[in-house]
N, C-alpha and C positions, 0 to 999 in steps of 0.2 A: 496755858498750863497743860502739860502733856497728860493725856488720859492713860491710866494704868489698865492694861488688858492681861487677863490670865490665859496662857496657852492651854488648849485642851490636852488632856492626857493621851498617851499613845493608845490605850485601850479604847477610849472614846472615839478617837479618829478611826480605828479599825472597825468598831461597831457601826459608826456612821457610814463608813464605806460599804460594809456588808449590807446594811439596811437599804442604802440607796440602790445598790446593784442587784440585790437578790430578793429583798423582802417588800420593798415599796411597790405599790400597784402601778406606779409609773416608772419603775426601774427599767434598766436596759434589757434585762432578760424578759420581763413581762411585755415590754414594747415589742421585742422581737417575736415573742410567742403570739401576741395579738396580731401582729402583721402577718405572721405565718398563717394564722387561722382565717384571716380575712382576705389576704392578698389574692388567692386563687379565685375567689368569688368575683372580685373586681376584674380580674383578668378575663374571666369567662364572659362578663358583660362587655368587655372591650372589643370582643370579636364582632359585635354587631356593626353593620354598615360597611363591611368589606375589609376591616382592619385585621390585624393578627388575632387568631382565635386561640385562646388558652382556656381549657375547660375548667369549670368551677369544681374544685376538689376539696373534700373534707379531709384535712391531714390526719385526723384520727381514724378515718376509714378510706385510705387512698384508693383501694381497689373496689370500692362500691360501684355498682353498675351505673352508668350515666348514658343518656341518649346522645347519638351523634347530632351535630348541628344541622345536617341536611338528610334528605331521604337516603336510606342505605339499602342496598340489595344483599349485603352480606353482614353477618354478625360475628363470624369467627374465622380463623385461619389455621390450616395445617400445612406446613412448609416442609417438603421432603427434599433436603439439601444433599446432593451427591458430591461430597467433598473430594476435590482433586480434578474435577472437570471431565465428564463423560465425552467421548468422541461422537460428535454429531454425524461424522462420516461413516462410522460403523453402526449407528443406531437409527438415525432419522432422516438422512439426506443422501440419496443415491446419486452418484455422479459418474455416469457411463464414460464421459469424455476423460475424466481423471483416470479411470481404469485403463483407457486406451493409451494414455500418455505416460503411464507408469514407467519410471526410470529415466525420464527426460528432465532436463533442467527447466525450471519455471520461467514463464515469460517475464522479462525484465519490467514490463509495464505493470504487471501485477505485484511485483516485489517493491516497487518504488515507494518510499516513505513508510514502509512497514517495519515494525520492530518485533523481535522475538526474544524469548528468554534464553534459549540455549543454542539455536541454530548458528552454524559457523559460516554459511554462505556457499557450501558445496553440496547441499542436500538436493535430492531429486523428488519429483512428483511421485505420489504413491496413492493409487486407488485401493479401495477396500476389496477384500476377498469374500466379504459377506454377501449373502443373497438377500435381495429386497423384493417386496411386493406391495401393491397398494391395497388398502383395506377400508371397509366401511363406505358409507355414502359419500363421505368427504374425500375419499381416495388418498388418505394420508400414507406416505411411504414409511414402512417399518422394516427393519431387518429381522433375520431369523433369530436374533438373540433375544428378542422381546415378544415371545408368542402370546403372553397374557395381555399385553397392551393392545392387541387386536380387538379385545372385547370392549375397550373404552375409547376407540378412535372417534366415535360419534358422540362421546360425552365431553371431550376435552377441546380446548382452544389451543391450537399448535402454533407457537411463535417460532418461525424458522429464520428470523433475521435479527436476533438479539445481539446487541453490541455493548461492550464495556470499555473502560478507559485503562485498565490495569492488567498487566500480563504475568505477574508473580502471585503465587497462591495466597499467602497471608494477606497482603494488601488487597488483592482481588476479592477475597472472601469478605473482608471488611467493607469494601465498596458495595458489594452485592447486598450486604446486610444492613449497612448504616448510611450508604450514600456518600461515604468518604473513605479514602484509603489509609488514613492514619487513625490509630486508636484514640478514643475519647468522645466519640459521638454515640448517641443512643442507637440501639438496634431497632430494626423495623418492628419487632414484637414489643419492644419497650414503648415506641411511639403509639402503637395500637392500644396497649393497656393504659397508657397515659390519657389517651383520648376517650376510651370507652369503659375503663375499669374491667370488672369481671363479674359473672353471674353466680360465682360460687365463693362464699366467704371462707370455706374450709380447705381450699386448695389454692396454690399460687395462680395468678392470672396468666403468666407466661412461663411455660414449661419447656425444657430442653431434654431431648433423649438422644443418646449416642450409641452407635454400633460400628463394627469394623475393627481392624487390628490396632488402631490408635485413634486419638482424638484429632479433630481438624486443626490444621495450621491456623494460628490466630487465637486458639483457645477461647477463654472466657470473654475476651474483647468482642467476640462475635455476637454474644447475647448480653452485652453490658447495657446498663442504663445510662452510661455516659454522664452528662451533667443533669439528667433528670433525677428526681428523688429515687433513692435506691430501691424503693418498693416496686418499681416498674421493671427492674432488670430480670432476665431469665433465670429460672431456678433449675439446675440440672437434676434430673431424676436418675436413679439407677434402674436397670431393666427388670430386676427381680428382687424379692424380699422387701425390706424397708426401702422406700424410694430415696430417703435421705439418711445418711449414717447418723447413728446415735438418736434417732427419732424415738425408738422404743424406750420405755422407762426401765431403769435398772431393776434387777431382781430384788424383790422385797419392798418395792416402793409402790404404794397404791395410788389410785387416781386422785384422791383427796390431797395426798401429800404433794402431788404434782401441782394441783391447783393452788395450794398454799404457797408453793415456791414461786409460781408465776405472779401471784398477787403481791408477794413481798418484793420481788424484783421490779414489778410494775410500779409499786409505790415509790421505790428509790429512783427509778427512771423518771417518773413524773415530777418528783421534787427537783431533779437536775434539769428537766425540761423547763420548769417554771423559772429556774435561775438563769438559764442560758438562752433559751429559745432555739436551741440547735435542732433543725428538722430531722437530722439523722437519729436523734433519740426517739422521735416518733416512729421512725422506720424500725428501730430496735424493738420498741414496744409491740408494734404490729407483727414483727417476725416471731416474737415469743408467743403471742396469742395464736398465730397461724400454726406454729409447731404443736401447740397444745391441741388444737382442733384436728390437726392431721393425724394425731395418734389414734383417732377413731375413724377418720375418713379414709386414710391411706390403705389399710389392710383390705378393705372391700374393693377399692379401686384396683389394686395390684393383682387381685385374684382372677386371672384369666380363665380359670376353670369354671367360672360362672357362665361363660359363653357356651352356646350350643355347639355340638360337634360339627354341624353344618358350617357355622361361622368359622370355627377353628380350621376346618378343611379349606374354606374359601381363602383364608389368609396364608395357609400353610404353617400354622402355629402348633407347636407341641407345648402344653403348659409346663412351666418350669425350665424351658430351654430359651435362654436369652438370644437376642439377635434382632435384625431389622424387622422381620415379620411381627414378632412380639411387640416391638415398639410401635409399629403402625397400628396394630389393634389397640394398644394402650392409648395411643393418640385419639382414636375414635371414642374410647371410654372417657377420656378427659374432656373432650368437647361436649359430649353428651351430658356431663355433669357441670357444664357452665364455664369451663376454662376457656379463656378468650383466644389464646395463641399457643400453638404447639409446634415446635421446630425439631425435626429429626435430622441428625447428621450421620451419613454413612460413608466411611472411607473403605477402600482407597481406589480412586478412579484416575490416578496420575500415571497414565500409561505411556511413559517415555520409551520403554523398550528394555529396561533393565530387569534383572531377576525379581520376580514378584509383581512386576508392573508392566506386563506386555499385552499386546493386542490379541493374543491367542487365548491360552487357557485362563489367564488372570482376568481378562475382560469378560470371558464367558462366566467365570465364577461370580464376578460382581453382578452381572445381569441376572443370574439365577437367584442371587440373594434378594434382589429388590423387585423383580418383574411381577411376580405373582401378587405380593402384598400391596404393591402400588396400585395395580388394577383393582384388587379386591376392595381397597379403601373407597374408591370412587363408586363401585357397584353397591357396596354396603351402605354408604351414606345415601345413595339414591333410593334404595329400597326402604330406608328408615325415614325418608322425607327430610333429610338433613342437608343434602347436596345443594339445594336451591339457595340456602343462605350460609353455606360454608365454602370458603375458597380453599382449594387444594392446589399447591404449587409444586412442580417437580423440575429440578435442574441443578446445575453447578455454577461455578464462578466465572467460567469462560468456556471456550470450545477447544478444538484441536486443529492443527495445521493440515493443509493438503499435502504437505511435504513430509517425507519420511525422516525420522531422526534415528541415526544408527548408534546404538549402544550395544548391549549384549545381544539383543535382537533389534528389530526395527520397530520404533513406536512413532508417536507424534508429539510435537512441541505444543506450547500454549498458543491459542489463537483468540484474539479479542473480537473478531468480526464474524457475524453470521452463524452463531451457534443456536441451539434449540432449547427452549423451555416450554413445558405445557402447563396450562392452568385449567382447572375444571370447577364448575359450580359458581355460586356467588354472583350470578348475573353475567358471566362471560359466555360468549357464543359457544354453543356445543357443536361439535363436528365442523369446526372451521379451521382452515389452514391459512395462516397469514405469513407473508414474507417469503422471499426466495433469494438465494445467492447465485453467483455466476456459475458457469458450467464446470469450473474447477474448485469452487468452494472458497475462494479467497475473500470475497466481499459481498455485501448486500446489494442487490440490484432493485429490489422493491420490498415495501412493507417493513422497513427497518424499525426496530423498537430499542431505544437505549435503556439502560438500567434505570435512569431517572424517570423515563416515561413509564416504565413498568411500575415503579413505586407510586407515581402520581395516579396511575389508573387503579391500582389496588386500593389506595386511600380513598379514591372517588367511590368505589364500590362499598366501602365501609362507612360512607357518609361524611367524608372530609374533603375540603378543598386543600390540596397539597400546598398551595401558596399561602394559606392562612393558618393551618395547624402549626403552632410554633411554641417555643419556650424561650423566655428571656434569660440570657446568660452572658455575663461580662459585658453588659451594655448593648447586646445585639440580640435580635430575634432570630433564633435558629430554627430550621425545619429539615425534614428528612431529605427533601430534594434540593436543598440549598437554594441556589438561584436558577435552577434548571427544571426540566421536566414538562411534559405535555400529556394530558389525558388522551389515551388512544381510544376514542369512542367507537372506532370501527371494530374493536374487539368485543364490544358489549352487546348483549341481546336487547 
């Protein structure tokens, strides 16, 4: 005999579905949320024994400070990025033989297998007209364009044989910042804050400052969090006034009204989080809370007038006047307050030889804009006892060719081999010159350091094994150095 069954009503089916997916303690949203809250802790433990290391992170406080898994010599980073690629041949590497052969064709043996961005094959060798001298106990060569750098030659580690894989600006900046030339990977600063968090809950852990006539090619992909949780991406600050637009409360709205607004929005977001388990909702919650706290922390931070006149003079800063020098001083104030990673971009160093980008007055102007403040940062950090555990990096995305490139005037094309970067503090050898290029500046003959090697060494000083610090994405463990990189122990004190 057939059993009679009553079909459930449409309302009952909808209610049951909602109950299962949203309200039940073992529903899909709750399962996702519980996995989110517990998953990073399991990942942190999984790093023991030499496997991938993924730090244990509380998703409700993703930027909370956490210890490095190994002994660290450095706690924080300030990266002075010269966007456009400074010419090592005008600034850091004197080549008398190149000057002697100016105007002659390059030796075919040195051109074989090399690729350039714009050279057509009829260019000639071009030595610099700049005067060089050796400075400090280390005897580092510096040109006349960087007089203030003479004061820090024995504080920095000079890498004169740096190499990269990419010769166009946007991809090369990505490669220098993320270890990969295509957008989508986390920036170096994002990896560092993912690993260490930040010591200040009232400011972002990774801050970006920009100066110069335009932003860097590559834009926000250069400080992206990639596939890491969005909390770890860089946050661009303005150079004066409110660091972030619309941070200040509207006229007539008091502090309590702001708090009530955040609480209401937070309640709604938490309800949605419970239903979906979407980690980006946690990021949104944390961003609102950070914005609320920054309403009180930011004004004090941005007031450079609190600095002594001696400090302002050291950096060459006039309060209220934005620019690279003000950003460098602001970077020092940020790391003093516990911010983990500050990156400054200054354009425009792309000296091909056209109007506004030549090796004469335009290069001189760029050097005047950065020379004094760059040296001041190292000296200031040292006198405050901060240099020993702060890494300062100065450099661009690649170097410049020994060949002249004829445009409106004569400039230099992009060159991926043998350019110069300097690093100070954080356990790097002070007053040490590493690497050399051939007598014409085409390639490295000793002491080569690839970008992946530099990343591996920087992570080592921050307490990480670059082969283990990783993030699981699309079934694969990703890392900053991908499958490359070797720690350059000879650079370390």
